[in-house]
C-alpha positions in Angstrom: 0.0 0.0 0.0 3.0 2.3 -0.3 2.1 4.9 -2.9 2.6 8.6 -3.9 0.0 9.9 -1.5 1.9 9.0 1.6 -0.2 6.0 2.6 2.0 3.4 4.3 1.6 -0.2 5.5 0.0 -0.9 8.8 2.3 -1.3 11.8 2.6 -4.8 13.2 1.1 -5.1 16.6 2.4 -7.3 19.4 -0.1 -10.0 20.4 -0.5 -9.2 24.1 -1.7 -12.6 25.2 1.4 -14.2 23.8 3.6 -11.4 25.2 2.3 -12.1 28.7 3.0 -15.9 28.5 6.3 -16.1 26.6 9.6 -14.3 27.3 12.7 -14.0 25.1 16.1 -14.7 26.6 19.1 -12.6 26.0 20.3 -15.0 23.3 16.9 -14.9 21.6 15.4 -18.2 22.7 11.8 -18.2 23.7 10.8 -19.5 27.2 7.3 -20.4 28.5 5.8 -21.7 31.7 4.6 -25.3 31.7 0.9 -26.1 31.9 -1.0 -28.4 34.2 -0.3 -27.1 37.7 -3.1 -24.7 38.5 -5.3 -27.1 40.3 -5.8 -30.9 41.0 -2.2 -31.0 42.2 -3.0 -33.1 45.3 -3.1 -36.3 43.4 0.2 -35.6 41.5 3.4 -37.1 42.8 5.9 -34.7 44.2 8.2 -35.6 41.3 5.5 -34.7 38.8 5.0 -31.3 40.4 8.7 -30.6 40.5 9.0 -31.5 36.8 6.2 -29.0 35.9 7.9 -26.2 37.9 10.1 -23.8 36.0 10.1 -22.6 32.4 10.9 -24.6 29.3 11.7 -23.7 25.7 9.0 -23.1 23.1 8.8 -26.1 20.7 10.8 -25.7 17.5 7.7 -26.1 15.4 6.1 -23.1 17.2 9.1 -20.7 17.2 8.5 -19.0 13.9 4.8 -18.3 14.6 5.5 -17.2 18.2 8.2 -14.7 17.1 5.8 -13.2 14.6 3.2 -12.8 17.3 5.7 -11.1 19.5 6.8 -8.7 16.8 10.3 -10.1 16.4 10.0 -11.5 12.9 
């Protein structure tokens, strides 16, 4: 849409829902919290709860789409 009348392309917006859930590291990798620990934890083993704690990397298949949603692509 770039033409002689000064009309430019729309700016890309950050997808705020994704931005709240996924953070980029200093090296550019994407990290997310793991799901499945909001409730019904009593029946989980301690080992299972520990495994779910902490962040993990975004799956390689999702990285391209996620970076676009975050405005990094």
